[in-house]
N, C-alpha and C positions, 0 to 999 in steps of 0.2 A: 558476583552475580553470574549464574550459569549462562553459557552461550545458548541462544535459542535458534531453532530451525523452523522454517516455514515453507509454505508453498504459495506461489502467486500464480493464479490461473485465470487468465483473461477469458471471459465468457464469449469466445468467438471461435468460429471454424470447428466447433465441436457440437455434438448432440447434447441435449440436457442429460441423457443417460450417461455419457462419458464424463461430463462434468461432475455429476453426482458420484460416480465411481471414484474419481480422483479425490473429491472432498472426503469421501468415506475412508479411502486408503490413508489419507493424511490423519484423519481422526483416530484411526486404529493403529498407527505405526510410529507413534512417539513424537510427531510434529507438535509444535507449540502454537502454530498460527496458520491460517489459510485466508487468502484475500482474493477478491475479484478486482477488476478495474472498471473504469467508467468511460466507455466510448460508444458511439452510435455506428461507427464503421469499424471493421476489423483492421487491426494495426499489425503490419503495414497495409496501407490501402492498395490492393491489387484489383479487386473487383467489388463494387458497391453492393453486389448481390450476395457476397459471402456472408454467412449468418453471423450475427453479433447481438447478443442479448443485452438488455438494459441493466445498468449497474445496481440500482436500488433493489429491483425485483430479484436479480441474481443473488445479491447478498442475503436477502430474506430467504431464498431457497437454500443457500449455504447454511444459514443458521438452523433451518428446520431439518436439514439433512445430516447434521452432526450433533454430537453429545458432549464432547470434551474440549476440543480445540478452540482457541480464540478465533473470532471471525472478524474480517474487516474488508475495507476497500482501499486500494492504493492506486489512485486517489480519486475521490469524487471531484468533479469540476465545479468550483464555486459558482460559476456563471450559468450553469445549466438549470439550477433550481433556486428558488428563494431560500434564504437561510432558515426561515421558519419551517418550510416544508421539509428541508433536509433534516433539521433537528427532530421533527416529529417522526420521520421515517426511521431515523437512527434509534430513537427510543422504542419504537415498535419492534424493530429487529432485536434490540437488546432484551426485550421481554420474551420474544420468540426463543432466544438463545439462553434464557435464564442468566443474563448478566455477562455473557461472553463477548459482546459486541464492542468494537472500536472502529472509529472512522478516520480515514485520511481525507484531506481536502487540499486541493491545489488550484492553480490559476488556469490550467488547460494550455494546450499547445497545438492541437490537431486542427489546422485551419479549415480543411474541407468540411469536417463535420460541423464546425461552428457556423460557417456561412450557409451550408446547404440545409441545416435544420433551423435556420432563422435567428441565429445569435449574433450575426455580424462577426467581426474579429477585432476587438479593441487592441490597441498596442499593449505590449507586455507590461509597461508601467501601470497602465490603467487596470489591467486584469489583476495585478498584484494589489493595487489599492482596493479593488472590490473584494478580493480575497480577505484582506485584513478586516474590512467591515463585516463580512460574513462570519469570520471566526469570532469576532467580538459578540455578535448576536447569538450564534449557536452556543458558545460557552455560557452565556447568560441564560439562555433558555434551558439548558441542561441543569444549571446550578441554582438559579434565582427564582424567587416566587413570582416576580413580575419583571418583564423586560421592556425597557424604554431605550430607544436608540434613534438618533437622527444623524445621518451622514450624507455624503454626496450621492450614494447609490441606493441606500435603504432608509426607510422611515418606519420604525416598528414602535408602536406606542401601546402600552398596557397588555402586551402579549403574555399569556399564561400557558406554559407547557406542562400538561398533566396527562398521564402520570410522569414522574421523573424516571430516569433509568434505574434498573435493578441495581446496577453498580453505580453508587453515588459519585465515584471518581472516574466515570467513563472517559477513556483516553481519546484525545484527538491527535492525529498525526498530521504533520506537514511534510509534503514530499516534493522533491525536485532536485535538479542537477546544479542549480545556480550557486555561484560561489560567494555572493555578497548578500543580496536581500533575502534570499530564502532562509539561510541560517538565522538571520535577524528575526524574521517572522516566526520561525520555529521557537527561538529562544523566548519570544514575547508571549506566544499564544498556545504552544503545543505541549503535549505530554509525550510525543514521540516524533522522531525525525527519520525519514526514510530516504535513501539514496538509490536511484535507479541506474543499474548497469555501469557502475564505475569500478575501475581496478583498485586494488588495495592502497596504492600510493595516493590516488585522488580521494579515496574515502578518508584517509588519515588527514589530508589537507582540509576537507570539508568539516571534519570533526573539530579540528583546531579552530576553524572559523566559528563553529557553533559555540565552542567554549569561550572564545573572545566575546561573542555576542551576549552570552549569559553573564559574563563578568561585568560587562558594561551596564547591565540593568540589575545587578546584584542577585542573580539567580544561580543556584547550584546546578551545574550541568548534569549532575548525577540524577536529577529529578526527571530527565528525559530518557526514555528508551530510544535506542537507535537500531536501525537495520539497513541492509543493502539487498537489493534484488539482483540476482545473477542469472543470466540465461542458462538453461539446462540442456546441454548437448553431450553429456558425459558418455564415453565409450564403455560398453559393458561386455567385454570379452570377445566381441566380433565387430566387424566393420559396420559403422553407423553412418548416417548422413552427416555431412558437415554442418557447421553453424549457419543459420539463416543469414543471408547477406545483409539484412537490415539490422542485425544485432552486432554491436561492436565486440569482436572476439576477446578484447581485454576485459570485458565485463561479462564473460560467459565461461562456463565449464565445458571444455571441448576435448579433454584428454581422458586418460585412464583413471581407474579408481585411485591408484596411488598418487597420480598427479592432482586429482581433485582434493584428496586429503591434504597434500602440501599447499594447494592454493587456499583452502579454507584456513589453514594455519596462518597464512599471510593476512587474511582478513581478520582473524582473531588478534593478531599482533597489531593491526591498525587501530584497534580500540573499539571497533564496532560491536554492538551487543547481540546482533542476530543476523541471520542470512536466509533469504527466501529464494528458493529455486523457482525460476519463472519458465513456463511452458509455452511453446508454440506448437500447434498440432503438426503431424500426428504425435500423440504421446508415446514415448518409448517406455513401455511398462517394465521391460527387463532392466533397463538402465535405472529406472526409479527404484525397483526392488534391490538392485545392487547398491544404490545410494543408501537405502534404509539399512540393509544388512551389513555392508562393508565399510561405509564411510561414516555415518552418524555415530556408531559406537566408539570411534576414536576421540569423540568429543563428549564423552559421557558426562551427565550431570552429577554423577556420584562423587 
């Protein structure tokens, strides 16, 4: 399967004009994937007044602003919206994109936005339990004529999701850095597994955990797409700013074009299926152009 390249662009600290420009560059430059993320505050949280657009609306804008690339969110927080609402939004975006939409779902981690927007902050185990219930409901709404589910957190009886997605096999991604439960959840529920800001050795370890989880339930791990997000601070021929102190340098590109090519080779060798470069503003357009022109061709799909 060809190695896939994506862009992960949080809808924060940028004008909508710059976001649309980035999305459209991705759409026209050979990328396979573009995703937004789902936060109420800019990450890292420096000033609550820094602009941060809402995730569902941003993903809809991404779908409407592109023609070719697959579009997604890595990841929607399961606790921010009811699973029925998120399923309906996902289907709507899939129709806007003519079948190019995929959604990632996670348990959330950003405590300040949870508490300050009125969601409390349940313990991690409870958040993961709620994630599993939400995934069960969303998958059923996307696939089944009628959804009935009663659990600890949700009670959905007789729900009908119409229309269905344009893509009848609309992929749901599970994302997270966890070493134990997250791979198990992905194996059970997901069509994709995304890892944020991990170096190649850790990626290889998480993929091994995913494979073991799939084996335990009799699932072929090849059924899941996999990807890793990597901070993008590549140097493009002149001195650039260093990596954001809030991004782990081991999960980021901070070197030259040739160093970036070598690093991607390590990710390919880890067994991951795709790599998304993740941006923190300001966007270095020269570095992005160098990445498109000088890095990606070394991993041609031909």
